N, C-alpha and C positions, 0 to 999 in steps of 0.2 A: 724492227726495221722501220715501221711506220713512225714510231716515236722519234727516232733519230732523224728521219727525213723532215718531220715537223719542226724539230729543234733547228735544223739547218735552214729551213725555209722561213720560219717565223722568228728565229733568234739570231743565229750567226749571220745570215744574209741581210736581214733587216738592220741590225745594229752596225754591221760592217759598212753597209751602204750609207747609213746616216752619219757615221763617223767620217767617212770620206767626204760626204757632201759638206758638212759643217766645218771640217778642217781645211778643205781644199777648194771648194766650189761656191760656197754661199757668198752672196754679194756683200754681206757684212759679217765681221767676226763677232760671234756671240759666245763669250767664254763659257757660260753655263751649258749651252748646247754642245759645244766642242768637247767639254769635259764629260758631260753625261753620256754621249754616244761613244766616245773613246773608251770610257770605263766599262760600259756595257759590252762593247766588242771584246775588251780584254777579259771580262768575266766569261764570255762564251768560249774564248780560246782556252781559258783555265779549265772549264768543264771538259772540253775535248782532251786537253793534255792529261788531266787526271784519269779520264776514262781509258785513254790509250796506254796507260802504264801497264806493262806486261801483256799487251795485246798487239797483234799485227794489223788488224783491221777494226773498223768501227763496230761491225755487227758480225758475230760468229767468227769462224775460222777461214772465211773466204772473202775475197775482194767482191764488193757489192755496189749497188747503185748509191748507197750511203757514202762510200768512199769517193765515188765519182763526184757526187754532189758537193761534198765537203772540199775536195781538192780545188775546185774552181774558185771558191772563196779564199781558201788558205793560200793559194797562189798569189794573192794580192796583199799578203800580210804587211809588207813594208808600206804600202799606200794606206792601209787601214790603221796600223799601229804606230808607224814611224820607222826610222832607220834600223832599229834593233830587230824588227820583224819577229821571227820565231825564236830568237835567242833565249827568251825567258820561258820557253815552252819546249823542253827537250824531247818529251814523248811525241808531241805533235810535229816537231822538226824531223825526228827520225821517221815517223809515219809519212810525212810529206815527201821526204827524199826517196822513200821506197815507192810510193805511188808515182812520183814524178819521173822515176827511172823506167817505168813500164814502157814497152815498145809502142803501145797504142797512144800513150800520152805524148811521147816524142813525135809521133806521126801527127797528132792533133796540133802540136805547137808549130808545125811547118805549114799548116793551112794558110795563115795570113801572109806568108812570105811572097813578096812580089805584088801584093795588093796595096794600093795607096789608099789608106783610110784618111778621111778628113779629120784633122786634129784641131783646127781653129774653132773657137767658140764664138762664132759670129751671130748675128741676130737670127738667122734661119735656124742654126743649131740650138740657140737659146730658147727659141719658141717651141722647138720640138721637145727639148729636154724638160723645160719648165713652163708649160703653157699657162699654169695658174698665175704666173707673174705678169701676164699680159692681158690687157683689156681687149676682148674680142672685137670691139668696135674701133680700135685705134691700133697704130703700130708702135705705140710707146709702152714701155714697161711701167 
């Protein structure tokens, strides 16, 4: 269990986040970074897909915190990987559909309904998300 949680936290999560950042949010397009993090994210998806062959859950025979942790990242597959999402990962796609259909997951999906989340990336949001890009003594990036 611990090994899979570490894989998710330091592998899948890290490289998925970097793939999204460099492909969708970075102020300049850096082909090397875009390719590196996309490919590493794909590699992590491949590891999960291979592991899930013939298995219903990530660890053992029961739904666990590892499945919950992975589901949150895999839910964003199209943002991380592109439009094909999970199409190249049949075992992961099957696993995701099973987890996604759980009543608690459906209930969790309803939590943000009716809440207006800020979507504009203005200066206030940029400073909160990327403080390292701002000089603390000025308001310029």
